[in-house]
N, C-alpha and C positions, 0 to 999 in steps of 0.2 A: 408727261403725263400718260398713268395708265390707270385702267379702269377693270374692276373685278365682276365675277360671276358669282350667283351664292353657291355653287359647285365648286370653287375657289379656285378658279383659273385668273389671268391676268392678260392684257394685252393692253400694247402701247401703243401712242399715234402712229409709230412707222410700221406696225403690225405685227412685234415681236410679241410672242405666245409663251407662257409657261405657266407652272402652275405656284401657289402664293406660299409663302413662310408656314403659315400656317398649316397649308396640306401638306406641304413636306414634314413638317414636325410629325402629323398624326400618322403617317406612311412608316417612319423611322428609315433606316436605312435601304436605299434605293439601289437593287442590284441589277436592274435590264430596265432599259426602254425600247419598247416595241416601236422605233421611226418610222412614220410615213414617209411616203415618195414625194417628191417634189413632183409640182403639174398638179396633181389632185385637188379638184375642185370639194370645197365643205359646205353645206349648209349650217349656220346658228344653231349650236345644241347636240349637232353630231358626236360620235365618238370620235376621237382623233388620235388616240392610242391607247396602250395600256402599259402600266409603269407596276414592275414588281419590286416588293420592298420585301425584306425580311419577314414583315407582319404577312402582308397579302397583297393581291393583284389588283390594281384598280383603273377602272378606263377613267379617262380623261378627256372633256370634252371641248370642241370648239366655240370661243366666245362669240365669235362673230363669222359671219359669213365669206367665203373668197376662195384664193386661190395658194395653194402652198408654192412657195417660190424660193424657199428656202428652208433647210433643218440642221440642227446644230449637230454636225456628225461626230466632235468630240466626245456626245452621252454615249456612242459607240463603245468606246473604251474606258469612258470615265462615268458612268452613271450617278457616282457620286457627285458632281457639279451641282447636281438641283441639292443636295442637301446643304453644300457649303454654300451656294448661293443662288438660292432657288428664282430672286427676280431680278438676276444678273446674269453672271454667265454661265448658269443654267437655264438660260431660254431653251424653249424645246423646236418652236419652228418660227419661221416669217410668213405672215400673211398678206396676200393684196387683198385689201379689202373689195367686196362687189356693193357692198352697203353701208357707207360711213356713217349712216345714222344708226346703225346698231351698236358702231363704239358709244355714240355720245349715249345711250339707253343704258348702259353698264353703271355700277355703282363707281361713285369715286372712292378716293381713299379714304377719306371719312366715313363716307357710308359703307363700304366695306368694315370700318374697324365697328362702327354701331352693331353693323348685322353681326358680326363675331359675337359680341358683349350680350345679344338679346339672344343669338344661338345659344349659348351656354346657359342661359335662364329656364328654354324650354324643356 
């Protein structure tokens, strides 16, 4: 099960984090991912990293508090994995939750879809 943020990140119950399909479509072709280091402790809403695309550089925020326990090192040489499979092979980090309740407070897939529909209307 995945949960989603209003800033277009996702996290699953195992702690894998990435950006949504919607976000990667908006960014365009991704050319560089500034991966963080394993062991870093982050608070929900902190800047996780920066992603550079042919269009712009964008900050990505961490959806839940915790410690980074793994990074997707394939993104160093293949940042386009995010474009190809943003919510699968294009995951960015794995985080060890420090507050599981934060996960439960994020949007479900249905709520995120509704959010995207409403966002388009504003």
